[in-house]
N, C-alpha and C positions, 0 to 999 in steps of 0.2 A: 558581399557577406558570403565566405565561404561554408558549406553545405556542413550541415548538422548531424550527428553520428548518434543513433537510438538504438539500444539494445533491446528486445523482447524479448521475454519470458514466457510460456506457454504451455499447454496441456498437450502436446507432442512429447518428442525425444530430443530438443533443440533449442538453443539459446539462438536469436535472428538478430542479424546487424542490419537495420535500415540505414540508408543517407538518403537525410531531409533537405532539399534545395530551395530555401524559400525565396531566393531572387535570382532564378536564372538569369543567364544573356538573354532569352530568349524563350516567350510564354509563361506562364502560370507556375506557381513554386508544385515540386515533383517529390514523388517518394518512391523510392526503390530499393529493392533486397539484395543487397550486396554479399551475404556470405551467411550459412548456416552451420552450428556449432552442434554436435551431435554429442548429448550429456548425459542421455538418461530419462528416467521415465518423468514423465511430468514436471518439470524445473519450473515452478508455477511464480518462484518469486526470485527475485537478482539483488543484490545492493555492490557497490563498489567499496574500497579498503578508502579508509577517508584521508590515506599520504599517501596512496596509490590506484590513480581512478582506473588504470589498466587490468587491475587486479580485482574480478569477479566472484560474489560467491552466489550459489543458488543450491534451494535445496528439492530433494526427489522425492513429490509426494508419492509415496509409497508404504506399505505397509513395515517394513524394514526400510525406516527412512533412512537418508544419505544426505551428505552435503560434497557439492564439489568447489573446487578452486578452478576456475579460469583464466589464463593469463593471455592479454592482447599486445599488440605492438610488434611481433614477431616478423623481420623483415621490415620495420619499419611503417607497417600497416595496422590498422584496427579493425579490417575487416573480419577475417576468420579468427579465433582462439585457440588454444590450446589447453586439456585438461591436464593440470598440475599438480592437483592432491583431490583425496578423496575421504571421507571417513562418515562414521557410523552418525547420525543425529542424534541421538541418546532417545529412541522415541518414535511414532507412527507418523507420517504424513506431514510431515514439517514444510510447513506455509508463510513462514516470516522470519527474517533472521534481521539481526542489527549487527552491523561490523565495527566495531573501536581498532585503535591500534594495534593491541593485543590479544584480542578476543573475541570469539565469534562466538553471539548469543545468538540462540535457537528457540522456537516456537513449535511444538510438535503439537499440529491440531487433534488428533485421534485418540493419541496416548495421554494427552493432559499434562504433557513436563512441557519445563524449560531445561535449558541446558547450554554447557558453556564448553569451548574448545580454544585451546591458546594457538594464536595464529603469527606468521611475520609474514612480510613483503619481502621475503626469498626463500630458496627449499630449504626446508622443504614443504615451507606457506603453512600445512596443519602441522601443528607441534606434538602431537597428543592423538593415538589413534581412539581415548578410549575418555568420551565427555562427562563432566561432572551432569548429572540431574538432579532437577527439584520437581518432585509431583505435586501439581497443584489442588488445593482442597476442591471435594465437592461431596456437598450433603446431601442431595436428594435430586430426581431427576426433574426438569425443569416444566413449563407449560407445554412445552412444541417438544414431546415425546419422541419425534423420530431425530430431531437436533438438537435434544438437551438432553440427552441419556448421560454425560460425562462431564466432565471440564473439556472446553476447546480453547486453548489460546490463540487467536487469531492476529495479534501484531504486538511488535517489541519497541519502544521507543522511550527516548530519554523524557525525563519530565526538563523541559528548559527552563522553568520557574522554580527549580531547587538548585541555589547557588552556594548551598553548604555541603551537599553530598551526591553524588551521583543517585540517580533515582529512575526507575522504572516503571512504566506504565503499561501492563498487559491487560488488552479487553479479551476477555474469556465468553465466549456466546455461550455455551453451556452454562457458566452458572450465572448469569445475568448480573456480572460483576467486572469492575475492572480492577486489578489489583496493584499495589503498590508495593515495590521492593528497594529494598537498600544493600549495597554492599557489604559485608564484617569485616572485620580485621585481616579472617584467613582467606580472603578472596572471593567466599562463596556470596551468592546474592540470597537472601530472605525477607519475608511478604513481610509487611510494617504498617499495612493497612487495605482496603477496599473501598471500594464506592459500589454501593449496588444500585440497579435498577428495575423496572418496571417486571414483573414477571414474564416469561416467555420473548423479551426485548430481542435479548441477544446482541450483546455490543459486539461489533466490528473492528472498527478501527473510532481513532481519536485524534485531535488536533488541538493546539493549546496556542494562547493568545494573548496577553496582557497579563489579568490574572481571571481565565477564564478558560473552563474547559469544554471542548465541544467534544461529546459522543457519538457516534452513528451506530442504532440501532437496526442492524439486518432484518429481524423477524418481524418487526413492524414498522420498516421504512419511517422512522422517526429522530430527528436530530434533538439530542437532549444538551441542555446547555446547565450548567455549575459555575457557581463562583468557587475559584480553587484559590484558596491561601495554603502558605507554605503549611509543612508538616510542623508539631502534631493538630494545628486547628483543622477542621473537619470540611468538604466542601459544602457547599450550599445549592440545592435544586433553583435556579432561577424560573428557565420554560423548558419546553417543549413543543415541536411541530413535526408537522408529516414532511416529508421529501417529495410529493406530489400534491397537485393541489384537486387533483380528479378522487371522486369516491364517493363508492366506497374501494379502497386501496384490495383487488383480488390476491389472498392467501401466496401465492407463486409468486408474486411480484416481491425484491428483495433489494433494501439497498445495500452497496456494496463499498464505494472510494469516499473520503471527504478529505479536500483539498484545502488548505488556506495561504495562498502564496502571499509573501511579505508584500506591504504596499511599496511603489517607486518612482519615479519621475513621471514614467507612462500612463501610471496604472495608481494612482496617489488614493483609491478609495478602497476598501479593506472590502472583499466579500467571500463566501466561503461558498465551493462548489462540491456537490455530490451525485453521485450516479445512481440509477435505478436501473434493475435487471428483471425482463421477461415481460415487459409492456407489449399486451395483444396488438399494438397500436399498429397500422402499416407502415408508419415511417418510424419506427422502432423506439429504443429504449430513451430514457431523458437524461440530462445532466441538468439539477435543479441549482439556482444559483440566488444566493442570501444573502444580501446586504446589511452591511451591521452600521448604518449610519444612523439608525436610533441609540447606537452603543453597543460595545462588544457583548454585552448582556444578553443583546436582544437580537437576532437575528430575525429579518422579514424575506419571505420568498419572491423573491421580484420578476424570475424571469427559470423558463423553462425552455432547454433547448432541444429538437427531436435531432437526432445521431444517425438516424438509419442503420444500427448496428445490433445486435442480437446479442443480450447479456451481457450487458457492458459491467466488467469485473475490476477493470481497472484505468487509470489515466493520468498523465503526468505532464507536467509543466516544465518548458522548458525554452531555451532561446534568451535572447538580449532581453531582460526584464521579463524574464517569466514569459512572451507575447505567445508564446503557443502551448496549444494542449494537447497532446497525443491520447490516443483512446482507442480501445479495442473492444470488439465484439468475438468472444468465442464461440458462441453457437451463430456466427455470421452475420456477415458485413465486413469483413476484415478490420484495417487499420486506417485510421482517418488522423489528422493534424487541421486544428480549428487555431483559426486565431482570434486573441480576445478581440473584442469591438466594444462601443460604446464605454469607455474609459472601464471593461473589465465587466459590465453587465450582460456584453452581448458575446457569441459566440458565430465565427461563421466557417466554415468546412474551406479549406485549401488545399489541400491533396490528400489521397488515399490510395490505399494499396489493396486488392483484393485477397479473400479468403484461401485462396488456390496458391499465392505465395507466400502467407505469413499463418498457418495452423494453427486455431484457436489460442491467440494471445491473451495472457493473465496477467504482464506488469509488464513496463518500462522503466529504463534507463536511460535519462540523455548525459552522452558523454561529453 
């Protein structure tokens, strides 16, 4: 099997390129740094163009937010990239991007705005310097005064269950809401609904499967499950459970990522994987694994895997049949690759790269 390429977003000034070889001719799997592409302050999120995976976009988490387009593949290699375009993000601290064939959709965390820019796969890549913006509603400060003093959109994904029209799901950590947006005839996005959560929960990321919505609450470390029918029907709460078995959960421990890989021949059973941050345990943060054996609406915590990493903000599946999981510690431990075991119920560390090689990893993209 040929080595796999992994791009790494970070809280430094660079996007890193790693080479992961799961089957070297001799020895154990290897993870190596092959390039570092400086792009600007805190490029924390990366996403590729759906029809040209060598074209990658990132957001610079700064008060005067920017988005950057990076093109890989010059001279036939995918190691280092070239910055080919820049534009304002339409707000402060862009922390999430969704890339379509002709549109870059941006979530600006601190300013509470959604913005869009027209894009293409050829020069000039970003077709306008002026993003369209939508300010998200905000009624009052949340229970967590420090983290919920304004709207904070933290993720943007398409709702895969809406087959009639394009619909966005936008978890808003500040407003304790997941917003639902549809595109109007003039090409602009508008709010068409909302899903509210417990005060102080802080929805961060979501995943959808079948007819079910899974929402990760960052501030209370909970996985919340809704039956999720098509619009205009309203979602129905089914259950919620903590992403850690230990109790009580310290206030500074925060849930971060939720992943729901598609079942396949090697991993026919469906599992949900969530990451937890800031665990004081000597063996680092955990990844919680939930089984859906009882039904997609009723996850059960079946395993917690210690990562040896501190502040696990991001992780991503890749490789054949999503066999591998890359994970990073923003505050220590570097980057590690785990292999799924026991049909997906377990994780085994097989390769790592220290924090001295990759600084403060915040996001991953398998090439």
